[in-house]
C-alpha positions as CSV (number, residue, x, y, z in Angstrom):
1,S,154.0,26.2,228.0
2,M,150.8,24.2,227.5
3,V,150.5,23.5,231.3
4,A,151.2,27.1,232.1
5,G,148.6,28.3,229.6
6,I,145.9,26.0,231.0
7,V,146.7,27.2,234.5
8,A,146.6,30.9,233.3
9,A,143.3,30.4,231.6
10,H,141.7,28.7,234.6
11,S,143.0,31.3,237.1
12,V,141.6,34.4,235.3
13,R,138.1,33.1,234.9
14,E,136.8,35.4,237.6
15,V,139.2,38.3,238.0
16,R,137.5,41.1,240.0
17,H,140.5,42.8,241.7
18,R,143.9,43.8,240.7
19,E,145.5,41.4,243.1
20,D,143.8,38.6,241.2
21,F,146.2,39.2,238.3
22,Y,149.1,38.9,240.7
23,L,147.8,35.7,242.1
24,S,147.3,34.4,238.6
25,G,150.9,35.3,237.8
26,I,152.2,33.4,240.8
27,R,150.2,30.3,239.8
28,V,151.7,30.5,236.3
29,V,155.2,30.8,237.6
30,L,154.6,27.8,239.9
31,A,153.1,25.9,237.0
32,Y,156.2,26.6,234.8
33,A,158.5,25.5,237.6
34,V,156.7,22.3,238.4
35,A,156.4,21.3,234.7
36,I,160.1,22.0,234.0
37,L,161.2,20.2,237.1
38,I,159.1,17.1,236.3
39,S,160.4,17.1,232.7
40,D,164.0,17.3,233.8
41,V,163.6,14.7,236.5
42,S,162.1,12.3,234.0
43,N,165.0,12.9,231.7
44,A,167.6,12.7,234.5
45,D,168.8,16.1,233.5
46,V,168.4,18.2,236.7
47,G,171.0,20.9,237.0
48,L,171.8,24.6,236.5
49,S,169.8,24.5,233.3
50,T,166.7,23.6,235.2
51,L,167.0,26.8,237.3
52,T,167.7,28.9,234.2
53,R,164.6,27.6,232.4
54,C,162.5,28.1,235.6
55,G,163.7,31.7,235.6
56,W,162.8,32.3,232.0
57,G,159.4,30.7,232.7
58,G,158.8,33.1,235.6
59,L,159.8,36.1,233.5
60,N,157.4,35.0,230.7
61,A,154.6,34.8,233.2
62,I,155.3,38.3,234.6
63,V,155.6,39.9,231.1
64,S,152.5,38.1,229.9
65,M,150.6,39.4,232.9
66,G,151.7,43.0,232.1
67,I,150.6,42.6,228.5
68,V,147.2,41.4,229.5
69,I,146.6,44.3,231.8
70,V,147.6,46.8,229.1
71,T,145.8,45.2,226.2
72,L,142.6,43.8,227.9
73,P,140.5,46.9,227.2
74,L,141.4,46.8,223.5
75,F,140.4,43.1,223.3
76,E,137.1,43.8,225.1
77,R,136.2,46.5,222.6
78,G,137.4,44.6,219.6
79,F,135.6,41.3,220.4
80,R,132.7,42.9,222.3
81,V,133.4,40.9,225.5
82,T,132.4,42.3,228.8
83,T,134.7,41.1,231.7
84,D,134.1,41.3,235.4
85,I,136.7,44.1,235.6
86,T,134.6,46.3,233.2
87,L,131.5,45.6,235.2
88,L,133.2,46.5,238.4
89,E,134.3,49.8,236.9
90,L,130.7,50.5,235.8
91,A,129.5,49.7,239.3
92,D,131.4,52.7,240.7
93,M,128.6,55.0,242.0
94,N,130.8,58.1,241.3
95,R,130.5,57.5,237.5
96,P,128.9,60.7,235.9
97,L,125.8,58.9,234.7
98,L,125.0,57.4,238.1
99,R,125.8,60.7,239.9
100,K,123.5,62.5,237.6
101,M,120.8,60.0,238.4
102,A,121.3,60.4,242.1
103,M,120.9,64.2,241.8
104,A,118.2,64.5,239.1
105,S,116.2,61.3,239.8
106,P,116.8,60.3,243.4
107,G,113.8,58.0,243.6
108,T,114.9,56.2,240.4
109,Y,118.4,56.0,241.8
110,H,117.4,54.3,245.0
111,H,115.0,52.0,243.2
112,S,117.8,50.9,240.9
113,I,120.1,50.1,243.9
114,V,117.4,47.9,245.5
115,V,116.7,46.2,242.1
116,G,120.4,45.5,241.9
117,N,120.4,43.8,245.3
118,L,117.4,41.7,244.3
119,A,118.8,40.8,240.9
120,E,122.2,39.8,242.2
121,A,120.8,37.5,244.9
122,A,118.4,35.8,242.4
123,A,121.1,35.4,239.7
124,K,123.5,33.8,242.1
125,A,120.7,31.4,243.2
126,I,120.3,30.0,239.7
127,G,123.9,30.1,238.7
128,A,123.6,33.2,236.4
129,N,126.0,36.1,236.4
130,G,125.3,38.0,239.6
131,L,127.7,40.8,238.9
132,L,126.1,41.5,235.5
133,A,122.6,41.4,237.0
134,R,123.6,44.0,239.7
135,V,125.4,46.4,237.4
136,A,122.8,46.2,234.7
137,S,120.2,47.0,237.3
138,Y,121.9,50.3,238.2
139,Y,121.5,51.4,234.6
140,H,118.2,49.8,233.5
141,D,116.2,53.0,234.1
142,I,118.7,55.7,233.0
143,G,116.2,56.8,230.3
144,K,114.1,58.4,233.1
145,L,116.8,61.1,233.3
146,V,115.2,62.7,230.2
147,A,111.9,63.4,232.0
148,P,112.3,62.4,235.6
149,G,109.3,64.3,236.8
150,Y,106.9,62.1,235.0
151,F,107.8,59.0,237.1
152,M,106.2,58.5,240.4
153,E,109.3,57.7,242.4
154,N,110.5,61.2,241.6
155,Q,107.3,62.9,242.7
156,Q,107.6,62.5,246.4
157,G,105.7,65.2,248.3
158,L,103.4,66.1,245.5
159,E,99.6,65.8,245.7
160,P,97.9,63.6,243.1
161,D,96.5,66.7,241.4
162,D,100.0,68.1,241.0
163,S,101.2,65.1,239.0
164,K,102.5,65.9,235.5
165,H,100.0,63.3,234.2
166,T,97.0,65.2,235.5
167,G,95.0,66.6,232.7
168,I,96.7,64.9,229.8
169,K,95.3,62.0,227.7
170,P,96.2,58.4,228.7
171,K,97.9,57.9,225.3
172,V,100.1,60.9,225.7
173,S,101.1,59.7,229.2
174,S,101.9,56.2,227.9
175,L,104.1,57.6,225.2
176,V,106.1,59.6,227.7
177,I,106.5,56.5,230.0
178,R,107.3,54.2,227.1
179,A,110.0,56.6,225.8
180,H,112.3,56.0,228.8
181,V,113.3,52.7,227.2
182,K,114.4,54.3,223.9
183,D,116.0,57.2,225.8
184,G,117.8,54.8,228.0
185,V,119.3,52.9,225.1
186,E,120.4,56.1,223.4
187,L,122.1,57.4,226.6
188,A,123.8,54.1,227.2
189,A,125.1,54.0,223.7
190,K,126.4,57.5,224.0
191,E,128.2,56.6,227.2
192,G,129.7,53.6,225.6
193,L,128.1,51.1,227.9
194,P,128.6,47.4,226.8
195,E,126.0,45.6,224.8
196,P,124.8,43.3,227.7
197,L,123.7,46.5,229.5
198,L,121.9,47.9,226.5
199,D,120.1,44.6,226.1
200,V,118.8,44.8,229.6
201,I,117.6,48.4,229.1
202,R,115.7,47.3,225.9
203,E,114.2,44.2,227.5
204,H,113.4,45.1,231.1
205,H,109.7,45.8,230.3
206,G,109.4,43.3,227.5
207,T,106.2,43.8,225.6
208,S,104.0,44.2,228.7
209,V,101.0,46.5,228.8
210,M,100.8,49.7,230.8
211,E,97.6,48.7,232.4
212,F,96.6,51.9,234.2
213,F,96.7,54.1,231.0
214,Y,95.1,51.3,228.9
215,N,92.2,50.9,231.4
216,R,91.8,54.6,231.7
217,A,91.6,55.0,227.9
218,M,89.0,52.2,227.7
219,E,86.9,54.0,230.3
220,D,87.2,57.3,228.6
221,A,86.5,56.1,225.1
222,E,83.1,56.3,223.5
223,N,83.9,53.1,221.6
224,P,86.3,50.9,223.6
225,D,86.8,48.6,220.6
226,E,88.8,51.4,219.0
227,I,91.4,51.3,221.7
228,S,94.4,49.2,220.7
229,E,96.4,47.4,223.4
230,S,99.5,47.8,221.3
231,D,99.3,51.6,221.8
232,Y,99.8,51.0,225.5
233,S,102.5,48.3,225.4
234,Y,106.2,48.6,225.6
235,P,108.1,48.0,222.4
236,G,110.1,45.0,223.6
237,P,111.8,42.7,222.9
238,R,111.1,40.3,225.7
239,P,114.0,39.4,228.0
240,R,116.4,37.1,226.2
241,S,118.8,36.2,229.0
242,K,118.4,35.0,232.5
243,E,119.9,38.1,233.9
244,S,117.6,40.3,231.9
245,A,114.5,38.3,232.9
246,I,115.5,38.5,236.6
247,I,115.9,42.3,236.4
248,S,112.5,42.6,234.7
249,L,110.9,40.7,237.6
250,A,112.9,42.5,240.3
251,D,111.9,45.9,238.8
252,T,108.2,45.1,239.0
253,I,108.4,43.4,242.4
254,E,110.4,46.1,244.1
255,A,107.9,48.7,243.1
256,R,104.9,46.6,244.0
257,V,106.2,45.7,247.5
258,R,107.2,49.4,248.1
259,S,103.6,50.5,247.3
260,I,102.1,48.3,250.1
261,G,103.0,51.0,252.7
262,D,102.3,50.3,256.4
263,A,100.4,47.1,255.7
264,I,103.5,45.3,254.7
265,T,104.1,41.8,256.2
266,P,106.2,38.8,255.1
267,K,103.1,37.1,253.8
268,R,102.1,40.1,251.8
269,I,105.6,40.3,250.3
270,E,105.5,36.6,249.4
271,A,102.1,37.1,247.8
272,E,103.2,40.0,245.7
273,I,106.3,38.1,244.5
274,E,104.2,35.1,243.6
275,E,101.6,37.1,241.7
276,I,104.1,39.0,239.6
277,I,106.1,35.9,238.6
278,E,102.9,34.1,237.7
279,K,101.6,36.9,235.6
280,R,104.9,37.2,233.7
281,W,105.0,33.5,233.2
282,H,101.4,33.2,231.9
283,G,101.9,36.4,229.9
284,H,104.8,34.7,228.0
285,Q,107.2,37.5,229.0
286,L,109.7,34.9,230.2
287,D,109.5,32.6,227.2
288,D,112.8,33.7,225.6
289,A,114.9,33.7,228.8
290,E,115.3,29.9,229.2
291,L,114.2,30.0,232.8
292,T,112.9,26.7,234.2
293,L,110.2,26.3,236.9
294,S,113.0,25.3,239.3
295,D,114.8,28.6,238.4
296,L,111.6,30.6,239.1
297,R,111.2,28.9,242.5
298,K,114.8,29.8,243.4
299,I,114.3,33.4,242.2
300,R,111.2,33.7,244.2
301,E,112.9,32.5,247.3
302,A,115.9,34.9,246.8
303,F,113.6,37.9,246.3
304,F,111.7,37.0,249.5
305,R,114.9,36.8,251.5
306,V,116.1,40.2,250.4
307,L,112.8,42.0,250.7
308,A,111.9,40.4,254.0
309,G,115.3,41.6,255.3
310,M,114.7,45.1,254.0
311,Y,111.2,45.5,255.5
312,H,111.9,43.8,258.8
313,Q,110.0,44.9,261.9
314,R,111.7,47.1,264.5
315,A,110.7,48.0,268.1
316,R,109.5,51.6,268.4
317,Y,111.6,54.0,270.3
318,P,110.1,55.4,273.6
319,D,109.8,59.0,272.2
320,Q,107.9,58.0,269.1
321,E,104.3,58.9,269.5
322,N,101.6,57.1,267.5
323,G,104.4,55.3,265.6
324,G,102.9,56.3,262.3
325,Q,104.6,56.6,259.1
326,P,103.5,58.4,256.0
327,N,101.7,56.0,253.6
328,G,104.0,55.8,250.6
329,S,102.3,55.6,247.3
330,G,104.8,53.3,245.6
331,N,107.9,53.5,243.7
332,G,106.2,53.6,240.4
333,D,107.2,55.0,237.1
334,Q,103.8,56.6,236.9
335,P,101.9,58.9,239.2
336,N,100.1,58.0,242.4
337,G,101.8,54.6,243.1
338,S,101.1,52.1,240.4
339,G,102.0,48.5,240.8
340,N,105.4,48.5,239.1
341,G,105.6,51.9,238.8
342,D,104.8,53.0,235.4
343,Q,101.2,53.9,236.0
344,P,99.3,56.2,238.3
345,N,96.9,55.3,241.1
346,G,98.2,51.8,241.6
347,S,98.3,49.7,244.7
348,G,99.2,51.1,248.1
349,S,97.2,52.7,250.9
350,G,94.0,54.6,250.6
351,G,91.9,52.1,248.6
352,Q,93.5,52.9,245.3
353,P,93.1,50.3,242.6
354,N,96.0,47.9,242.6
355,V,97.5,47.9,239.1
356,S,100.4,45.8,237.9
357,E,102.3,47.6,235.1
358,N,103.4,44.6,233.2
359,S,100.4,42.4,233.7
360,T,98.9,41.3,230.4
361,D,95.4,40.4,231.7
362,G,94.2,44.0,231.8
363,S,92.7,43.6,235.2
364,T,92.7,45.8,238.2
365,E,92.3,44.8,241.8
366,K,91.3,46.7,244.9
367,D,93.9,47.4,247.4
368,G,94.7,44.4,249.5
369,G,93.1,42.0,247.0
370,S,96.4,41.0,245.4
371,A,98.0,40.4,248.7
372,G,95.6,37.7,249.6
373,K,95.7,35.7,246.5
374,T,98.3,33.9,244.5
375,G,97.8,32.0,241.4
376,S,96.7,28.4,241.8
377,N,99.2,27.3,239.1
378,G,102.3,28.7,240.8
379,S,105.4,29.5,238.9
380,G,107.8,27.2,240.7
């Protein structure tokens, strides 16, 4: 029984498909048979009783497997453990919450899919849970379902003057944007999502500053000293797990790279990745995630591989005249293409200021400026 138990525990460490249970059951049956045979041979007692005990051992393995399949959901809820099976169920794109996002917030939905690809690749590169990173990415922005029209990725086709943020005060805009974190946690809890996903929703912006609205408030204020940075910061907490930190980085980087538009090149992608990781590192947003410099180097390389593959160059078709594409304004959460998307008028084409949503230095850079510079201290 001890040998069979060890084999069973080892064989179900990464169960992702139903057949994995059957394979585990077969291994346990074989473990019982081998253990019984060795015991009887050592005692010189091989006979009909050996076959009988092997049969009982096989039956025990089959019954145990059935009990596990039936009771596993109860144990998950009782002990608050999230297994790969649960994560795979949550990854089903036909789940009501994800279908609602696809219909009501198509930009956010697509952004979340890409973030999931980035996060899974980076998590696997450093030995973290890639499946958790991918599935949590799908749900990290579900709070935008409450007011999807206030987020840039869902405003495609609108002129800047038509943005919902036009004509309202920066502080009001920042409150609307910041609320998607709280709304996301409430929606996730209502849907019964496991705690690791709720943690990612809470932490994916950390305590970073919404730079665009903060800078606009400073410009509009008669006395800039009266403007508090905390009024334009996310509530936190900062990412406390490797998966949460990876998703936080992927969220910002995907939006920043998307906002580059037609000028995108592999070097530009690499520069954006380097800049965001360095800002988060120096802004202490990664302090609680236990990421090493080696981890950050591997994360950076994984992000680059995925994004370079997404934005690869293709030969133009003969019937394509001029070959132009509309200049996308970003995948931001805020109007007119902010850097990570929670602020308007961010980087992209047309000479707009390049704003990083989660940067803590409060600076803005002209379009193209961030592409050409990376920090001298590097994150890797």
